[in-house]
Structure formats: C-alpha cells, structure tokens
C-alpha positions as CSV (number, residue, x, y, z in Angstrom):
1,X,-65.6,-56.4,89.1
2,X,-63.1,-59.1,88.2
3,X,-61.4,-57.2,85.3
4,X,-61.0,-54.2,87.6
5,X,-59.5,-56.3,90.4
6,X,-57.1,-58.0,87.9
7,X,-55.5,-54.6,87.0
8,X,-56.2,-55.1,83.3
9,X,-57.1,-51.6,82.0
10,X,-57.8,-52.7,78.5
11,X,-60.3,-55.4,79.5
12,X,-61.9,-53.0,82.0
13,X,-62.4,-50.5,79.2
14,X,-63.8,-53.2,76.9
15,X,-66.3,-54.3,79.6
16,X,-67.4,-50.7,80.1
17,X,-67.9,-50.1,76.3
18,X,-69.9,-53.3,76.1
19,X,-72.3,-51.9,78.6
20,X,-71.1,-52.9,82.1
21,X,-72.7,-50.7,84.8
22,X,-70.3,-48.8,87.0
23,X,-72.7,-48.4,89.9
24,X,-73.6,-52.1,90.3
25,X,-72.6,-53.4,93.7
26,X,-71.4,-56.9,94.8
27,X,-72.5,-59.0,97.8
28,X,-70.7,-56.7,100.2
29,X,-72.2,-53.5,98.7
30,X,-69.0,-52.4,96.8
31,X,-68.8,-51.1,93.2
32,X,-66.1,-52.3,90.8
33,X,-64.2,-49.0,91.3
34,X,-64.3,-49.4,95.1
35,X,-63.1,-53.0,95.0
36,X,-60.3,-52.1,92.5
37,X,-59.2,-49.3,94.9
38,X,-59.3,-51.7,97.8
39,X,-56.8,-54.1,96.1
40,X,-54.6,-51.3,94.9
41,X,-55.6,-51.3,91.2
42,X,-55.6,-47.6,90.8
43,X,-55.2,-47.5,87.0
44,X,-58.5,-49.4,86.7
45,X,-60.1,-47.1,89.1
46,X,-59.0,-44.2,86.9
47,X,-60.5,-46.0,83.8
48,X,-63.8,-46.5,85.6
49,X,-64.1,-43.0,87.0
50,X,-63.3,-41.5,83.6
51,X,-65.7,-43.6,81.6
52,X,-68.6,-41.8,80.0
53,X,-70.7,-43.8,77.5
54,X,-70.9,-42.2,74.0
55,X,-74.7,-42.7,74.0
56,X,-75.0,-40.4,77.0
57,X,-73.4,-37.7,75.0
58,X,-75.3,-38.5,71.8
59,X,-78.5,-37.7,73.7
60,X,-77.6,-34.0,73.3
61,X,-77.2,-34.4,69.5
62,X,-81.0,-34.8,69.2
63,X,-83.6,-32.1,69.8
64,X,-85.2,-32.6,73.2
65,X,-88.7,-31.3,74.3
66,X,-89.5,-28.0,72.7
67,X,-86.0,-27.5,71.3
68,X,-86.0,-27.1,67.5
69,X,-82.2,-27.8,67.3
70,X,-80.0,-30.2,69.3
71,X,-77.8,-28.6,72.0
72,X,-74.7,-30.3,70.5
73,X,-74.1,-30.6,66.7
74,X,-73.4,-34.3,65.7
75,X,-70.0,-33.3,64.3
76,X,-68.8,-32.2,67.7
77,X,-69.8,-35.3,69.6
78,X,-66.8,-37.4,68.6
79,X,-64.1,-34.8,69.4
80,X,-65.9,-33.8,72.7
81,X,-66.2,-37.5,73.8
82,X,-62.5,-37.9,73.2
83,X,-61.7,-35.1,75.6
84,X,-64.3,-36.2,78.2
85,X,-62.9,-39.7,78.4
86,X,-59.2,-38.7,78.5
87,X,-57.4,-39.7,81.8
88,X,-54.8,-36.9,81.4
89,X,-56.4,-33.9,83.0
90,X,-53.5,-31.5,82.7
91,X,-55.0,-28.2,81.3
92,X,-52.3,-28.0,78.6
93,X,-53.3,-31.5,77.4
94,X,-56.9,-30.5,77.1
95,X,-56.1,-27.3,75.3
96,X,-53.9,-29.3,72.9
97,X,-56.8,-31.7,72.2
98,X,-59.0,-28.7,71.4
99,X,-56.3,-27.1,69.2
100,X,-55.7,-30.3,67.1
101,X,-59.3,-30.5,66.0
102,X,-60.4,-27.7,63.7
103,X,-64.1,-28.5,64.5
104,X,-63.6,-27.7,68.2
105,X,-61.2,-24.8,68.0
106,X,-63.9,-22.2,67.3
107,X,-65.7,-20.0,69.6
108,X,-69.2,-21.1,68.7
109,X,-68.3,-24.8,68.9
110,X,-66.7,-24.4,72.3
111,X,-69.7,-22.5,73.6
112,X,-72.0,-25.3,72.6
113,X,-69.6,-27.9,74.2
114,X,-69.2,-26.2,77.5
115,X,-72.9,-25.7,77.9
116,X,-73.5,-29.4,77.3
117,X,-70.7,-30.2,79.9
118,X,-72.5,-27.9,82.4
119,X,-75.7,-29.9,81.8
120,X,-73.9,-33.2,82.3
121,X,-72.4,-31.8,85.5
122,X,-75.8,-30.9,86.8
123,X,-77.2,-34.3,85.9
124,X,-74.3,-36.1,87.6
125,X,-75.1,-34.2,90.8
126,X,-78.9,-34.5,90.7
127,X,-79.2,-38.1,89.7
128,X,-80.1,-40.8,92.3
129,X,-76.5,-42.2,92.3
130,X,-74.6,-39.0,92.5
131,X,-71.3,-39.0,90.7
132,X,-69.2,-36.1,92.2
133,X,-66.0,-37.2,90.4
134,X,-67.6,-37.1,87.0
135,X,-69.4,-33.8,87.8
136,X,-66.2,-32.1,88.8
137,X,-64.4,-33.4,85.7
138,X,-67.2,-32.0,83.4
139,X,-67.1,-28.7,85.3
140,X,-63.3,-28.5,85.1
141,X,-63.2,-29.2,81.3
142,X,-66.0,-26.6,80.9
143,X,-63.9,-24.0,82.6
144,X,-60.9,-24.7,80.4
145,X,-63.2,-24.4,77.3
146,X,-64.3,-21.0,78.5
147,X,-60.7,-19.9,78.9
148,X,-60.1,-21.2,75.3
149,X,-62.9,-19.0,74.2
150,X,-61.5,-15.9,75.9
151,X,-58.1,-16.4,74.2
152,X,-59.7,-17.1,70.8
153,X,-61.6,-13.8,71.1
154,X,-59.0,-11.6,72.7
155,X,-55.5,-12.8,71.7
156,X,-53.8,-12.7,68.4
157,X,-51.8,-15.8,69.3
158,X,-55.1,-17.5,70.3
159,X,-54.7,-21.1,71.8
160,X,-50.9,-20.9,71.4
161,X,-51.0,-18.0,73.8
162,X,-53.1,-20.0,76.3
163,X,-50.7,-22.9,76.2
164,X,-47.7,-20.6,76.7
165,X,-49.4,-18.9,79.6
166,X,-50.2,-22.3,81.2
167,X,-46.6,-23.5,80.8
168,X,-44.8,-20.3,81.8
169,X,-43.1,-20.5,85.2
170,X,-42.3,-17.5,87.4
171,X,-38.7,-16.3,87.3
172,X,-37.6,-17.2,90.9
173,X,-38.6,-20.9,90.9
174,X,-40.4,-21.8,87.7
175,X,-43.8,-22.3,89.4
176,X,-46.6,-22.1,86.8
177,X,-48.7,-19.4,88.5
178,X,-51.3,-19.0,85.7
179,X,-52.0,-22.7,85.6
180,X,-52.4,-22.8,89.3
181,X,-54.8,-19.9,89.3
182,X,-56.9,-21.5,86.5
183,X,-57.3,-24.8,88.4
184,X,-58.2,-22.9,91.6
185,X,-60.7,-20.8,89.8
186,X,-62.4,-23.8,88.4
187,X,-62.7,-25.4,91.9
188,X,-64.0,-22.1,93.3
189,X,-66.7,-21.9,90.6
190,X,-68.0,-25.4,91.1
191,X,-71.7,-24.7,91.7
192,X,-72.5,-27.5,94.2
193,X,-71.0,-26.3,97.5
194,X,-72.3,-29.3,99.5
195,X,-70.2,-31.8,97.4
196,X,-67.9,-33.8,99.6
197,X,-65.2,-33.8,96.8
198,X,-65.3,-30.0,96.6
199,X,-64.8,-29.7,100.3
200,X,-61.9,-32.1,100.2
201,X,-60.2,-30.1,97.4
202,X,-60.7,-26.8,99.2
203,X,-59.3,-28.2,102.4
204,X,-56.2,-29.5,100.6
205,X,-55.4,-26.4,98.6
206,X,-56.6,-23.6,101.0
207,X,-53.5,-23.7,103.3
208,X,-51.1,-23.7,100.3
209,X,-50.1,-20.2,99.2
210,X,-49.2,-19.6,95.5
C-alpha cells in the first residue's frame, strides 16, 4: 500500500511484478488501489488496475484438462501480455500494437488471442474477488481484436484501413463517429449485465447522442 500512496508508479509496478497481491486489505479493509485513490494518487491506481501477472497468461500456453493443444501459442503470450498491461486504452493505440507485431497481425493469431481474453474476462467475473475493471478491459480488447480480424479478412488496406476509420472525423465537426460506435458496441456486448461498472458506463453514455 505504501508505494501506491507515495505516488511512485515505478515502485508500485516493481512491487506488483515481485508478487504483491492487489486484493489484500489493510486494517481498515481497504486495498492498495482504494487507498491510492483516497489520497489522490490516480496514476498508481491506473497501474494497479491494469496489472495482470504474466504467469496468469502463461497458464493458457499449456494444455489443460482434455485439451491436446494449449489455447494460446507460447509465441503469442509476450505480445498479448504487452497489450493487456498497457494503460493507454485508445483503440488506435491497441490496433497499432497489433500492427507492429507480425506474430499478432494475423487472423488465426488474433482469433486465439481474443478467445483467451474472453476466458480471462469470464474468470474475472466469476472468481471470489470479482474484478469488473479487468473483466471489462479484457472484453474491450477482445472486441478490438475481432474488429482487426474483420478488416484483415475484408479490406485490402487491412489494419491501416481500420486505423483510418477510427481516426476519421465527420465533416461538420471532426467527431470520430466510427471510433465512438466501436466503443459503444463493445460496451453493449459485455456479457455480464449485472456488473456495476457496466451499468455506470451505460448511464453515462446513454443520454449522449452521437
């Protein structure tokens, strides 16, 4: 909790990588993220909420149960983990991270990745200490991956076409309509309707017309 309260993002990240548990509470029942938010250290809150241990992803690189093959090829674990742990959630940034890695920027690779993200999302919602923030993030990235797949299959300009679509603003005011629709679509498709975070997002965007 102390690194988070101090506002030092680097030390907070180092503590997390060393195995610090994000759901441990102090004497007043608060987690490190809650205490950091209370004292206004929002950068540290972002680091904690975006942290996902590499070993949790590596679990999917090994066959489980009756599976003959792992759900995620080992070569994809590193590039996928980089995207999972990014704190910049702009859809263009995520597409650029996909585009810059040849291992990821293929239909089959992205299909495997988004299915794993969906499994992680489900796990976050069904575990004892439910993590709605991480679940929503995994779902959001999964939706962007699926949009990448559609452009790779259907468009000659492929991911460049998706980036242009996301950045293009409408003539009258420059508002990025395609980007807004993608984000709203991902929220609408979140499969856990009872989630408090989902309800908050819907309440905030529902009154706003595109």
